[in-house]
N, C-alpha and C positions, 0 to 999 in steps of 0.2 A: 669717448662722453661715458663718466658715469651715471648710474641710475641708482637711485633709492626708491624702493617698491613698500608701499605700506596697504594691508588690506586691513578694513575695518568692519568688524561683526561679524567676519567669515575668514576660513583659511583659504588663502588663493594658492592651486594647485601649480606645478612647475610648468605645464604647459601655458596656463593663463600669464604666469611671469613672463617667461621666454617671449611669448606673443607681445608683450607691453613694452619688454626691452627692445624686440627686433624692430618693433615700430617707432618707436623713440630713437634707435639710432639711424633709421633711415631719414630722418630729420637734418642729420649732418651732411647731408648730400646737398642740400640747399643752401648752406652754411656753415662752414668749417669753424666759427668762433663760437659754438656750442659748448659749454663748458660742462656743464650737468643737468640732470632732469630729477625732478621727484615726481612720482606717479603714488596717488593717493586713491584707491578702489574699495568702495564702500556701497553697503545695501541701503536704500533709503528706507526709513520707515513706512513708506505711503502701500496702500490698499491697491493700487494700480501694479500690473506687469511690468512696466518701465520702471523699474526701481533699483537698476544697476547705474551707479554712478561714478566716472572716470575724472578724475582730476590731475591734469598735467601741469608742471612748472618747470620753464626751461630757463636755464640760468645762462647768461651771454657774459661777455666783457662789460658791457655796460648797461645793462637792462634785463629785467625778468620779463618773462612772457607767460601767458597763464591761459589755460584752458579749461572749462567743467564741462563735461554733457553728460546726459542719463539717456538711457534707452531701454531696452528688452534685453541686452545682453551686455556682459562686460567688454568682450570683444569689437560690437558694434559702437558703444561709448568709448573706448578708446581709438577706435578709428575716427568718427566724429572728431573729437578732439586733436588727433593729429593732424585731421586736414585742416581745422582752424588754427592750429599754431603753424602749419606750412604757411599758411596766408600772411600771418602776423611775421613769419620770418624773412620772407622774400620782401615784404616792406621794411624790414628793419634793415636787412641786408642794402636796399637800394638808398636809404637814407645813411647810414653808413658810408657807402660807397660816395655819396653826396659831398658828405661832409668833408671826406679825404680827398676827393678832388677841388673841392675849394680851397684846402690848406695848401693844395700845390700850387697852385695859381697864383698866390698871394707873395707877392716880392720880399727877397731877403733881407 
């Protein structure tokens, strides 16, 4: 799966980029139909300490899955977004399998 990472209002270091890529690549363990991912890391302009935002968009063969999480660190935001995406991917996989099973049962 190809991964594109953008950092807005700051320069992400290699360690953070590698962390984000590793986390999103692990999502392929749940469904091998993931094509690519886009990760946007940005600093929110709020005055509180929880101003690190991670937006992750996963492209599949038939749908886009998206999660946006905000917390005190980018690593935590990425973790939370990937957990939300893991749930979405599992639901999407079940839906695709049900559709495929339904097509196999149709008489030809």
